[in-house]
Each structure stands twice: as C-alpha cells, then as structure tokens.
N, C-alpha and C positions, 0 to 999 in steps of 0.2 A: 554649659550653655546649650540652649535649644536653638536650632536655626529659626530665624524669624520668618513667618509665613509670607511676608511682603518684601523681603530682601533688605530690611532696615538693619539696625544694629542687633547683634545676637542677644538672646535672653540668658543672663548668667545663671549658672547653678549656684545655689546659696552656699553649699558645702559638699563634702564628700558623700554624705548620705543622700542629698538631693540628686547627685550625680548617679549614685547606685540605683535609685528609684527610676531615673530616666533610662538607664541601661536595661533594667529589668522590663520596663514597659516596651522598649524597642526590641525585645527578644535577644539582647546582646549580653545577658548575664546568666550564668549557671551557678546555682547554689549547690554546694557539696555537703551533705549531712553525714557521710561516712567518716568515722574517726581516722585522721591522718596525723602523722608526726611532722613538726616543723623542721625536723632534721632529715634532710634529703628527700623525703617522700613528697612534700609539696612541690619541690623543684622538679622531680621526675614527672609528676602529673602535668604541671604547667608547661614543661618543655615539650611534652607530647602534644599538648593542645596547641601551643603556639606554632608548631610546625605543620599543622593541618594545612593542606593545599600547597606545601612547599616541595620543590624538587630537591630533596636532600640526599638522594642516592642511598638512603637507608631502607631497610625492609619494613616499611609500615610502622606507624607510630602507635598503633593500637587504639587510636582515638577515633571517634566517629567522623564520618566524612560529610555530614549534613550541615557543616558550618562553612562560612566564607574563610578564605585564607587568614590565618592568625587565630582562628577559633574564638570562643567567647571569653569575656571576662569571667573570673572565678571568685566566688565568695565561699571560703571554707568556714563552716560553722561548728565544727566539732574537732578541736585541736587537742591532740594528745598532750597531757600535762598542763593544759591551760583551759580548764572548764569555763564556759561562758564567753571565751574570747573568739574573735573572728579575724580571718586574714583575707584581705582583698588584693587580687593580683591580676595581671594582664589587662588592666583597665584601658591602656592605650594600644593594645595589641592587634589592631586591624585598621584598614584604611577608613572604614566607616566610623569606628569609635574615635579615631584620631580627629576626624572632621567634626563629629558630634562634640567632642571635648572643647573644641574651639568655636562651636556654634555656627558652622558653615556646612554646606553640602559638598564642597570640594575645597581642598587646601589652597588652591590658587586664588580663592576669594580673599583670603587674608593678605596674600601678596598684593592683590589689587588695591586693597584698602591702604596698605603701607605705601604703595606707589602713589596713590591719590594724595596722601598726606605730604609726601616728599615733593609732589608737583603743585602743591597748593600755592596760589598766588593771591595777593590782595585784590579785593573786588574793585573793578573799575567802572561798573555800571551803577544802576540805581538800586532800589529796594529789593527787587526780585533777584538781582545778582548776589546781593548779600544773603538773601534767604537760602540760596543754593549752597552756601558755605556752612550752614548750621549743622548738618550731620557730621562734617569733618571737625568742626569746633567742639561738638558734643563728644566726639571720640577722644579728643585731647582732654576735655574736662573730666571724663570718666577715668582717665589714666591715673589721676591723683588718689592715693589711698585715703580712707576715712577712719579716724581713730575712734574707737568705742571705749566706754568705761569697762572696768573689770566685771561689773554686774551684768553687762550685756554680752560678754564674751563666753561662748559655750565651751571654749577650751579650758575655762577655769571652774568648771563644775566640780572638779576634785583638785585640790591643791596639796601637794606633799612637799613640805620644806625639810622634813627629816624622816628617817626610817623608810626611805624610798629605795626601790630596787628595780633595775632594768629587767631583771629576769622574770618579772611578773608578766611581761609581754611575750607573745609567741614569735620571737625573732628567729629568723631562719638560719640554719646551716645549709648552704646551697649545694655544694659539691663535696665529694668524698675527701679530697685533700685540702680543703679550705682550712685556714688556721683557727677557725672557730665560727661563731655565729656573727652575722653582719647585718646591720641596718642598711638596706639597699635603696630606699626611696626617700631619703631625708631632704628637707629644704633647710639648708644650713645658713643661718643669718649671722653676718658680721658687719662691722662698721669700719670704714677706712680711717685709720688714725690721722691721716693728713687733713681730711675735709669733712669727716663725719658722714659721708654718703653710705647708704645701706646697700648691702649686697646679699643676694640669695643664690647659693650654688648647691649642686648635688654631689656629694662626696661620700663614698661608702664609709661605714663606721664599724670597726671590729669591736665586739663587746669583750672587754677584758674581765670585768666583774660587774656587780650591780651598780657601781658608781663611776666607772671609767670606761672609756672607749678609745680606740684609735681615731684619728682624723686624717683621712687620706687626701690631704691637700697636695695634688700633683703640682710640681714646681711652678708651672706657668699659669696656674689658675688664679682668679681674682682673690679668693680668700687666702691663698698662700702668700700673695703679695701683701695683703693686710697684715699677716703674721710677720713677714719679713720687715715691713715698715715699722711695726712695733718693736722688732728686734733691733733695727737700726736706731730708733729713737732711744731705746734703753741703753744701747752701746754709747751713743753720743752723750747721754746724760751721765753716764758713769765714767766718762773719759776725763783725764786730767790734762789732756793735750788737745789738739785740733779735733773738734767733734766731727767734722766732715771726714777726716782721715779715719776716725773710729768707725763711722758708718761703712766706709769702704772696706776696712779690715774685717768687720764683723761678717760681711757678706762673703768675702774671699775665703776666710778661714772656715766658715761654716757651710761653704758651697751653697749659699743662698738659703741657709736655715736647714739644710738637709743632713748635716753632719754634726755630731756632738763634739764639743771642744772641752778639753780639760780646764780646770780652774787655773787662773794665772794669766799673765799678759799674753795676748795672742800674737802669733807670728814672731815671737821674740821681741816685740815692741810694746811700749807701755801705753798704747792707745786706750785699751780697755781690758779689764779682767772679766772674762765671761762669767766667772762665779758671782760677780756683782749683779748679774741680771736675774738671778734666781729670786722668785717671788713676784717678778713682773708678769702681768697677765694680759691676755686678749680675751674679751668677753665673747661668748658664742651662745646662740639659741638655735634649737633644732625643732622644726615643725614636721610632724608625720601625719599624713592623711588630710591634705587640704583639698580645696576645690580643684578641678583638673587644670584650669588655666594657670593657677598659681604654681602647681607642681610642674607643669610644662615650662613655665617661665624660668624655673631654676636651672634648666638645661640649655637655655637659649644663649648663644655666644654673642651677647650684646656688648657694646662698649662699656667700660667701667663707669662712665659718666651717667649712664642710664640705669635707674633703679628698676629691679625686677618687679617690684610692686606696681610700677607704672606700666611695664610691659604686660603684666597680667591684667591690669585694669583696661588697657587698650584691647587686649584679646577678648576679654569678657564683655566689653561694652558697658562696664559698670565698675565703680570703685571697689577695690579690695578692702574689706573691713579688717582693721588691725587693732591690736591691744598691746599695752606695755607689759613687759615681763615682770615677774615678781622679784627676782634677785639680780638681774643684769639690766643694763641700760640699752635695751633693744626692743623692737616691736615685732610681733609675729601675727600671722593670720588668726583672727579672733575666734574662728570656728574650727580650727584644726582639731583632729582627734586627739593628738598627743603633742605636748611641748616639753622638750628637755632644755633646761637652762644650765649654764656653767661657764667654764673658761678653759683656755689652754695656757700653760705656764711656759714662758719663753725659755728656749734652750732645753726643754725637756722632750726627749725623743724616746720612742719605744718600738721594738720590732712589730711590724704589722704584716699580715698575710701568712701563707699564700692565699690567693683568692681566684676562683674560676671566673675569668673575665670575658668581656664581650668580644675579645679577639678570638675566642675559641681555645685559648691556652690559659694556664694558670699564671697570674702575675706573681712573681717570686717575692719572698720576704724582703722588706726594706724598712727603714726607720722613718717614723712620722710623728707629728705632735700628738699629745695625749689630751683628751677632752675629759675634764672633771665635772661631774654633775653637782649642782647646788640646789636644784629644785626640779620636780616633775609636776606638771599640771596635765589634766586630761578630761575628756568628756566622760559622762557615765557610760559604762559598757563600751569602751573605745574600740573602734575598728582599726586593726593594724594594717596599714597599706605597705605593700612591698613590691619588688620586681625581682626577676632573676635575669642574669646575662650568661651567655655561653656561645656555643657555635651558632651562627646566624642561620635562618632568621628567627628572631625572638622579639619580644615586645619592644625593645629599644630600636629595632629596625624601623618600625613605623614612626617612632618619635624622631629618629634621625632624618627620615625622608620628609617629615613635616618641616623640620628646621631647614632642610635644603630648599623646599619650595617657597617657604615664607620669606627667607632672607635673600633670595635671588635678586629682588629689586634693589636692596641695599648694596649688594655686591656689584650690580651694574652701575650704581651711582659712582663707585670708585673706579671700576674698570668697565667703561661704557661699551667697549667692543664685544663684551660677552653676550652671546645669544641665549645659551642655556648651559646648565651643568647637570651632571649625574654623579652621585656618590653611591656606587654599587654597594648593596648590603654586604656582599661577600668581602668587600674591601674594608669592612668595619669602619667606614666613613673617613678615617684619617689616613688610610693606606692608599687610596686610589680616588682621583677626581678626573672625570671626563668633561672637557670643556669645548664648546663650539664658539667660534668667534667670527666677526666680520673683519676679515683681513684687509688692511688698507695700505700697509707699507712693509718693506722687508724687515724680517726679524721680529715681527709683532708677536708671534707665538711665544717667543722667549721672553718678551716684555711682559706678557700676560702671566707666564709661569712665575716670574719674580714678583709680580704684583700680588699674586695669590699667596705666595710664601711670606708676604709682609702683612697679611690681613689676620689679625687676632688669632683665633684657634686654627685658622687655615694654615698657619705656619707649620703645623705638624704633618701636612699632606706629604706622604712619602713618594708617591708617583702621580704626576700630572700629565695627562694626554690631551693635546690640543688639536682639534680638527676644524675644518672649514664649516661655514654656516649651513651648507647643504647636507651636512651629515647629522642625523638625529641621534643625539648622545643617549637618548633613552633606549635606543635599539642597540644592545650590546653586540649583536651579530654584525650590524653595519659598521660599528666602530672598529671591531676586530678586522673586518675586511679592509677598511681604510688604513689602519695602522700597519698591518702586515704588508700592504702593497705600496704605501706612500713613503715609507721611510728608508733611508740608507742609515743603518745603525750608527756608524762612526760619525756621520755628519749631523744627524737629527736627534741624537740623545745627548743631553747634558746632565752633569752631576754638580751638586753643590752641597756644602756642609752647613749645618745649623741646628736649631732646637728640634728635638724629636720627642714624641709622646712618651711619657714615663712608662707606659704599658708596653712599649716596643722592646722585645727581648733580643732582637737581632742586631741592634746598633752597637758600634764599637765601644761606646761608653754610655752609661745611663744618661738619658735626656739629651744626648748629643750624637749626631751621626749624619749620614749622607741622604740625599734625596735625588730623585730622578725626574727629569722632564723630557717628554717626547713630542717633537714637532711633527705631527702627521698631516699638516696642511699641504696643499699643492705648492710645489716649489717654483719660484719665479726666476727669470733671468737676472733680475735685480739682486737675487740671493746667490748668484753664481751657478744656476742650473741652466745649461745651454741645450740640453737634449729636448726633443719634442715630448710633450706630456699627453698621453692618450686620453680620449674621452671614455667615460664609463658607459657600459652597455645599457641601453634603454630602448624599448620599442617606440616607434613613432606614434604620435597622438591619434592619427586617423585610424590606424590599425587597432589601437586600444578601443576607440569608440565603436568600431565595427564589431569587435568581439564582445564588447559589453552588450550590444543589441542582440547578439546571437546566443549569449551564455545560457539563458534558461532553456533554449531549444536543444542544447547539446546534451542535456541529461547528465551533466557532470556534478 
C-alpha cells in the first residue's frame, strides 16, 4: 500500500511485484546480480544487511553504512543452481518499509484506525453525522475478500497436477546446523473443522523431498488446533464407545497431537484405536509471495473468530482477491507467486529440525505433522519470497514491533489500565514485556500480569515487568532504573506455571514451564508498605526555563 496523500484509506499494492516496484521507486530495494547460493550464502548476506545500524557488539557487518537501520530489501537475481529464479528477502526489515507495507507514515496510524472502529457508535444526528461514518464503514466493507475466477488469478498461470517438484524453487538452507532447507515465509491456509472458518498462519516448513515437507504447527497455534480438532473428530468417529471420552483420550494419549501412538486401543481402553485414523486428512494450502498486507496478516495474533483475509483487507483498505484451489477445498490469494496444495494425514508425525530460530538459538529436533503436496500452481517466472531469523535484530524484529503498536488498542480494550507496552527486540517478543499502567488499587500490577497471561499468544510471555504510568516503557534505561530501585525481590516477584512457547529450550518440559512477573510500581500503604517513599530527583521548572534561555549562549 502507498500512504494516501490526503490521509484517507491507504492505496493497496496489487501483489508482490507491485510492492517490489514501490520499494525500488522509494530507494528501499537493492538488486543483487552476483551469483549466490541459496545454501547459507543468502542468509549471511541478509544477516549483515539487516544488522546495519544495530548495536550488536560485533566487529562490523561488512555492510555499507549509508542505509537506515535494517538495511534495504534485497532481490537476488542470480541464484546458483536455479537459473532464472529470484529470491526476495528483508521486505519488512526497516521501520519505513514496515509502515509502507501497511500504507501509513507511522504504525500508530493503524492503531488509531483500529481504535476508531472499536469506538464507533451509531449516528445520533442528521445526514452530516451519518456522512462522518462513511470512512469507517468503508473500511469494514473492504475487509471482506473478493473471489475471482481461475482465469483471473495470476497464481494459476502455471498449474502442475503431476510431475511437480519443490526442489525447482530456490528454497533456503539458512544456518549451518539446520536440518535441511526450510520455507520460511509461507501463508499457510487451513479451515476450522468445527465451523469452516478460514485461517492463515505462518509456520516454517522443512523440505523433506520434492513432494513432502514438515509443518511446524506449534502446539498452541490456530492451525495446530484445527489439526487437533480433526484428530478429535476422527477419534470420535472411530469409537465404539462414548465419542466424547474418545476425544479426550485422543488428546491425552497423543499430548495434543504431538506424540505418535502405536496402533491399538489407546490407554488400555477401547475408546478408539489410533490405527483407524490413518487415511484421515486435513486439507492445507500454502501461498508464497503475496501482497505485503496479506503476508503480515498471517503473523497477526488475532482471535480465531477473525479471518486473516479480513484483517488484510482492513489493513490494505481494499478487499483481498482470492481464488479457489485446484485440489483442495480452500481459497488462496489470487495473485500469489506460488501456491502449494495438499494435506496432512492425521496421526502421521516426522522429525523436524534443527532450525536456527528467532531466539538466536537452534530449535532442536521434534516431531511434527507432514504436508503432502497434491498440486503446485505459480506465476510465470515466480519470485520466491523468504525471510531469515536468528540473533536479533533481523527482519522479524520490525514485524514484531508493528504487531506491538497495532494491537495495543485491542489490548487496552481488555485491560483498560494499560498505558503502553514494549516488547524489547532482544527479548524476542515472548520472553519480556514491559508494561506501564494507571494504578488505581492495591495489587493491580499482579492483576495486569495475570490478565496478560490469559491473552492469546501473550500467554507465552516469560517475564512481565509492570511500572507506573510516569515511566516511559520505550526507554529501557528508565525502566531499568525503576525496577532496580523500586522492588524488594521477595515481595515483588511472583512466579506462575503455564504454557510456554515451543521454542523455549530452558523450560522444565516442552511447552510447559514457569513465568515471572515483577511489580515495579510504587508501593502503597494499602499494600503493606509503611516506610516513606522518596521522590525522584528532578530540577524545578523555573530553573529549567532559565537554562533553556541561556543554552545557546553557553556554547555547549
């Protein structure tokens, strides 16, 4: 999207190629004509570029310093072993490009649009009052996707129902100890077996061969729940006893679909034989290289009830054009560069990983569902869109900060005392959250911690630090000063147990461990603090004004 010159709705990019043209025109794209390998070399180049302007503590990246932090987007046009193919990467890797992708000058503009929708009230005045609502109503109308015919969809310029091979695409091996090559920027489409609602998520896919990949559905993600619901339904359908008991047993014995179970009655009970589930499938479609708003929507932690097509339409200010797949009952962005169609078979798991992840560490090998391809469609001369993750800051840092700013209004709707939040990049977003609140009653900081741990993907937050509203959580130095001075560790730190991100290698068990909350707010007598609380040091206003007037004369 291009920012509108008059502050109205953004002008949507038609597709990935339109986005690339806009980046090049804005001086935000660098074309690379030198031959490079998709194995490690593209990662090393992109990593150096993405760390331009960062205080990494390393001895220089070797990358030019004449770029803004995050460096430019990169279009590799000469890929070793893949003549004629191109790789597009780091498209969201700067503050400016992240704003450009969403058609705004600053990300808080999106938050303001969302806040406006949430605060929308029925018109109470006359005709002019109703006219004022038209922009908001237009944004809602644009949110609904528009279905095109196959002839209109550019993603179907080439259709391969047989003799297809994933290896034709320049899929990256990112880090030396990765378990193989991984598709890293896929928009993975599934449908909820309970109500048919569509979901788009982003989950890495390890390429096993030309027709199969892993599907890294972390246990608490929406597509993983679609998989589990299909597993529950199959278990209930195969049961010769109470179907509800079969659903419960299937989850307990498979650890939520994460563990393979031998054929035969599970748990020694005749509820359902897992072997009977073989052949049951969940359909999946994967779009690679969509317009930027649709790609971004795939990482948004929205409620399962809200379809990502609608989120993308709202962000774009224009409906996402979609088309029906060839071999599965799903819709995908009509102008995606590449579409992979297929299915996962229930109960089939395969080792996946290791993978150099956004935590800065390798995610270790674990078992995940297997994606079987049934068809590949793509544009002529498709552009392969990818990303890399690793030690921050990298491209995903800018995407994460965008999510932080955009969804703050929704967070405030649930927890109204929140003033601001900061997810420091070095905390890889799920390890540390800084929160400022308007404290109104004793124990409120702890109430906020528990509320955050109950909010969707925020449940993974390992450490939450709560400060008063007069502390700027975007100023890490100020937060550090408050925390180290304002807490009595025994009194103000609390621990709790619950779900942990699958990527956390330190928890006592996979997906389950402890979390920490720190109450760094000023303590009240009502909270049992009877000592005097000192004022923070600050110069009086009159002296500040006097020195402001003198400053230029001081020659400093």
